Structure formats: structure tokens, C-alpha cells
C-alpha positions in Angstrom: 95.0 96.9 83.1 95.3 100.7 83.5 97.0 102.6 80.7 99.6 105.4 81.2 98.2 109.0 81.5 96.3 110.2 78.4 98.7 113.0 77.5 101.6 110.6 77.6 104.2 111.1 74.8 106.2 108.0 75.7 105.4 105.0 77.9 107.5 101.9 78.7 106.9 98.9 80.9 109.2 98.4 83.9 108.1 94.9 84.6 106.0 93.6 87.6 103.0 95.7 86.3 104.9 99.0 86.7 105.4 101.6 84.0 107.2 104.9 83.3 105.7 107.5 81.0 106.8 111.0 79.9 104.1 113.6 79.0 104.3 116.5 76.6 105.4 118.7 79.4 108.3 116.4 80.1 106.9 115.3 83.5 107.7 111.7 84.3 105.1 109.4 85.9 106.1 106.1 87.5 103.0 104.0 88.2 101.6 100.6 88.9 99.0 99.1 86.4 97.5 97.0 89.2 97.0 100.0 91.6 96.3 103.1 89.5 96.1 105.2 92.6 99.8 104.7 93.3 102.2 106.7 91.2 105.0 109.2 91.4 104.9 112.3 89.2 108.3 113.9 88.9 109.3 117.0 87.1 112.1 116.7 84.5 114.7 118.2 86.9 113.7 115.7 89.6 113.8 112.8 87.2 117.4 113.9 86.2 118.4 113.9 89.9 116.9 110.4 90.3 118.7 109.0 87.2 122.0 110.5 88.4 121.7 108.4 91.5 121.1 105.1 89.7 124.5 103.6 90.5 124.1 104.4 94.2 120.6 102.9 94.2 121.8 99.8 92.5 124.6 99.4 95.0 122.2 99.8 97.9 119.8 97.2 96.5 122.7 94.8 95.9 123.7 95.3 99.6 120.2 94.3 100.8 120.4 91.2 98.5 123.6 90.1 100.3 122.1 90.9 103.7 124.5 93.8 104.4 123.2 96.7 106.5 121.8 99.3 104.1 120.4 102.7 104.7 120.2 104.8 101.5 118.1 107.9 101.2 118.2 110.7 98.6 116.2 113.9 98.2 115.3 114.5 94.6 113.5 117.8 95.3 110.2 119.1 96.7 108.9 116.5 99.1 110.2 113.5 97.0 112.6 111.0 98.5 114.2 107.8 97.2 115.2 105.2 99.7 116.5 101.7 100.1 116.9 100.0 103.5 117.1 96.7 105.2 113.3 96.9 105.9 112.5 97.8 102.3 115.0 96.0 100.0 113.8 97.8 96.9 113.8 101.3 95.5 111.1 103.2 97.3 109.9 106.5 95.8 107.6 108.6 98.0 106.5 112.0 99.2 
């Protein structure tokens, strides 16, 4: 199992082999222990924008669970986007 980045100040499991960690520079990494090459590194302001959208993301995921048409997309800054859709019934974070 891969550990969170070495300069991590805080790390917490998200379940399903995923983790979130915050480093000393307040950058947030969301990663996968099973696939260490896949992770999202968000600056503190981008993390704040993501957290501010939690209710909307939860609603979008709930819609996919009830098979309602869903198309949620949010830009957190830079080239980072958060999305939930019928094709991907989970929170997708990508560049």
C-alpha cells in the first residue's frame, strides 16, 4: 500500500483505497493507494471551491443513484474540473 506524500502534515482515508492529505504548504492531494500514479493535487483555494460545492455534488450523485438524468460540472480553477454524469455516477476530479 502506497503512503501519502512524504511532506504530508495530515492524511485521512476516504475508503475504497483512496486518501486525502494536506502538506505543509496547504496543498491538498486526493489519491488512490492502489494506483499511486493517479492523484489530484489542489491548491488551498481550489480545495475551498471544491468543498463549497459538496451539497451540489451530493445531489448530483443521488440523482444518478435514482437513475435521473444528471449532468453536473464545476470548474475549481486552473485546468481542474469536478463532474458527475449518467455515464460516471461518481465524483470525477480531473484536469
